[in-house]
C-alpha positions in Angstrom: -67.8 -32.5 -161.7 -67.7 -31.5 -157.8 -68.5 -33.9 -155.4 -69.0 -30.5 -153.0 -71.9 -28.8 -154.9 -75.4 -30.2 -155.9 -75.6 -29.4 -160.0 -78.5 -27.8 -159.8 -78.1 -25.0 -158.2 -75.9 -21.9 -158.7 -72.7 -21.1 -157.5 -71.2 -18.2 -156.3 -68.2 -16.2 -155.4 -67.0 -16.6 -151.9 -67.5 -13.5 -149.6 -64.0 -11.9 -148.2 -63.7 -10.9 -144.4 -60.1 -9.1 -144.3 -59.1 -6.0 -141.5 -57.8 -3.3 -143.9 -55.9 -2.1 -141.1 -54.5 -5.3 -140.8 -53.3 -5.1 -144.0 -51.9 -1.8 -143.9 -50.1 -2.4 -140.6 -48.6 -5.5 -142.4 -46.9 -3.8 -145.2 -45.8 -0.9 -142.9 -44.0 -4.2 -140.9 -42.6 -5.2 -144.1 -41.5 -2.2 -144.8 -40.0 -1.4 -141.7 -37.9 -4.7 -141.7 -36.7 -4.6 -144.8 -35.0 -1.1 -144.1 -33.8 -2.1 -140.8 -32.5 -5.9 -142.3 -31.4 -4.2 -145.2 -29.1 -1.7 -144.1 -27.5 -4.3 -142.0 -27.1 -6.1 -144.2 -25.0 -3.8 -146.1 -23.1 -1.9 -143.1 -23.0 -4.2 -140.5 -19.7 -6.1 -140.1 -18.6 -9.5 -138.8 -21.9 -11.9 -138.2 -24.5 -8.7 -137.9 -24.8 -9.3 -141.8 -25.9 -13.0 -140.6 -28.4 -11.7 -138.0 -30.2 -9.8 -139.7 -31.2 -11.9 -142.3 -31.6 -14.8 -139.4 -33.9 -11.8 -137.8 -36.1 -11.2 -141.1 -36.4 -14.8 -141.8 -37.9 -15.1 -138.3 -40.3 -11.9 -138.2 -41.3 -11.7 -142.2 -43.8 -15.1 -141.9 -44.6 -14.1 -138.4 -46.1 -10.2 -139.1 -47.7 -11.5 -142.6 -49.0 -14.6 -140.3 -50.9 -12.0 -137.8 -51.6 -8.7 -140.3 -51.3 -9.4 -143.9 -52.4 -13.8 -143.7 -55.8 -13.4 -141.9 -59.2 -13.7 -143.9 -63.0 -15.5 -143.6 -63.9 -17.2 -146.7 -67.5 -18.1 -147.6 -70.0 -19.4 -149.8 -73.4 -21.0 -149.8 -71.5 -24.3 -148.6 -69.2 -23.2 -145.9 -67.0 -20.7 -144.9 -63.1 -20.9 -144.6 -61.9 -19.3 -142.0 -57.7 -19.1 -142.6 -56.1 -17.9 -138.6 -52.1 -17.4 -138.8 -51.4 -20.7 -138.2 -54.4 -22.7 -139.2 -57.2 -23.0 -142.2 -60.7 -23.9 -141.1 -62.6 -25.4 -143.5 -66.3 -25.6 -142.1 -69.6 -26.8 -143.7 -72.3 -24.5 -142.7 -74.5 -28.1 -141.2 -71.2 -28.6 -139.2 -72.0 -24.4 -137.8 -73.6 -24.0 -134.2 -73.5 -20.6 -134.5 -71.5 -17.5 -135.3 -71.1 -15.4 -132.6 -68.3 -12.2 -131.5 -68.3 -11.3 -127.5 -65.1 -10.2 -126.3 -63.3 -11.4 -130.2 -65.5 -12.7 -133.0 -65.4 -16.3 -132.8 -67.5 -19.3 -134.6 -69.0 -22.6 -132.6 -69.0 -26.7 -134.5 -68.5 -29.9 -133.2 -67.0 -28.7 -129.7 -65.1 -26.4 -130.9 -64.5 -22.8 -131.0 -62.6 -20.9 -133.4 -61.4 -17.0 -133.6 -61.9 -16.0 -136.4 -59.1 -12.9 -136.5 -59.4 -11.5 -139.4 -62.6 -9.3 -137.6 -61.5 -8.2 -135.3 -64.4 -6.7 -132.7 -63.7 -3.3 -131.0 -65.5 -2.7 -128.5 -65.1 1.4 -128.9 -67.0 1.0 -131.6 -69.9 -1.6 -130.0 -70.7 1.8 -127.3 -70.8 3.8 -130.1 -73.0 2.1 -131.9 -74.9 0.7 -129.1 -74.9 5.2 -128.1 -76.1 6.3 -131.5 -79.1 3.3 -131.9 -80.1 4.7 -128.0 -80.0 8.0 -129.4 -82.5 7.1 -132.7 -84.9 5.6 -131.2 -85.3 8.4 -128.7 -85.9 10.2 -130.9 -88.3 8.6 -132.7 -90.7 7.6 -129.9 -90.9 12.0 -129.5 -92.4 11.2 -133.4 -94.6 8.5 -131.9 -95.6 11.4 -129.3 -95.5 14.1 -132.2 -96.9 12.3 -135.0 -96.4 15.7 -136.7 -92.9 15.7 -137.3 -90.9 12.6 -139.7 -87.7 11.4 -138.5 -85.6 10.1 -141.3 -84.4 5.9 -140.7 -80.8 5.5 -140.6 -78.9 4.1 -143.9 -77.5 1.6 -142.6 -77.9 0.0 -139.2 -76.2 0.9 -135.9 -74.0 -2.1 -135.4 -69.9 -2.4 -135.3 -68.5 -3.6 -138.5 -67.3 -6.7 -136.7 -71.1 -7.2 -135.0 -72.4 -6.7 -138.9 -70.2 -9.0 -139.7 -70.9 -12.1 -137.9 -74.6 -11.8 -138.3 -74.4 -12.6 -141.5 -72.6 -14.9 -141.5 -74.9 -16.2 -138.8 -77.2 -15.8 -141.1 -75.4 -17.7 -144.1 -75.4 -20.7 -141.6 -78.4 -21.0 -140.9 -79.7 -21.2 -144.9 -77.4 -23.2 -146.2 -77.3 -25.8 -143.3 -79.5 -28.1 -145.1 -78.0 -27.3 -148.5 -76.1 -31.1 -149.4 -72.8 -29.5 -150.1 -73.2 -27.8 -147.1 -73.0 -31.3 -145.0 -69.7 -32.8 -144.1 -66.8 -32.3 -140.5 -64.6 -29.8 -139.8 -61.3 -29.7 -141.2 -57.8 -28.4 -139.7 -54.7 -28.1 -141.7 -51.6 -26.0 -140.2 -49.8 -23.9 -142.3 -45.7 -25.1 -141.8 -44.9 -22.8 -144.9 -45.7 -19.8 -142.2 -44.5 -22.2 -139.0 -40.9 -23.8 -140.7 -39.2 -20.3 -141.7 -40.2 -18.5 -138.7 -38.3 -21.9 -136.4 -35.7 -22.2 -138.9 -35.3 -18.1 -138.9 -35.6 -18.6 -134.7 -32.8 -21.2 -134.3 -30.5 -19.8 -136.8 -30.9 -16.3 -134.8 -30.5 -18.0 -130.9 -27.5 -19.7 -132.2 -25.5 -17.4 -134.6 -26.5 -14.9 -131.4 -24.3 -17.7 -129.0 -21.3 -17.7 -131.3 -21.0 -14.4 -131.2 
């Protein structure tokens, strides 16, 4: 029996927030890396195949870290932020605010953590603001002309990052008092990403120096 979740309350699956464009970009970059490094290994001579393998060992973890890996997992008790090199576990009681400015971030226990998987698009935000202003202007005209009917938008005119941040903020406010949402922030370094990237970089430097 888990001590983090009271037995008299239901447990729900995590909501997952990630950047679909980041995942697509990561897959394409991995394919490009595999093609270039594979070609160098097959056709290269001398130290070239080893340099290609070292470059792949360094590049692949970094590509995964910055494109495919970032994600935010949230349930009724806590949020888990998976950034390129760290995993941050934040019980809702420890969260002070979730906000989006030039980037999406969560404030907890005097520290600020960026949400890499929730990219903020200033262009999308400006477009949503223009749409909202047009709708509000049309609604004002409808108030002056009672005979006209204005169809409300299907969903709030907000940029996707702002909608996600609003949803996370609501989860934090709703779950802060839950028994399972108590505790402090925990940060774990992702050595499975850091170690191979550093090893590949060091090996690449040595091989280039020996050419």
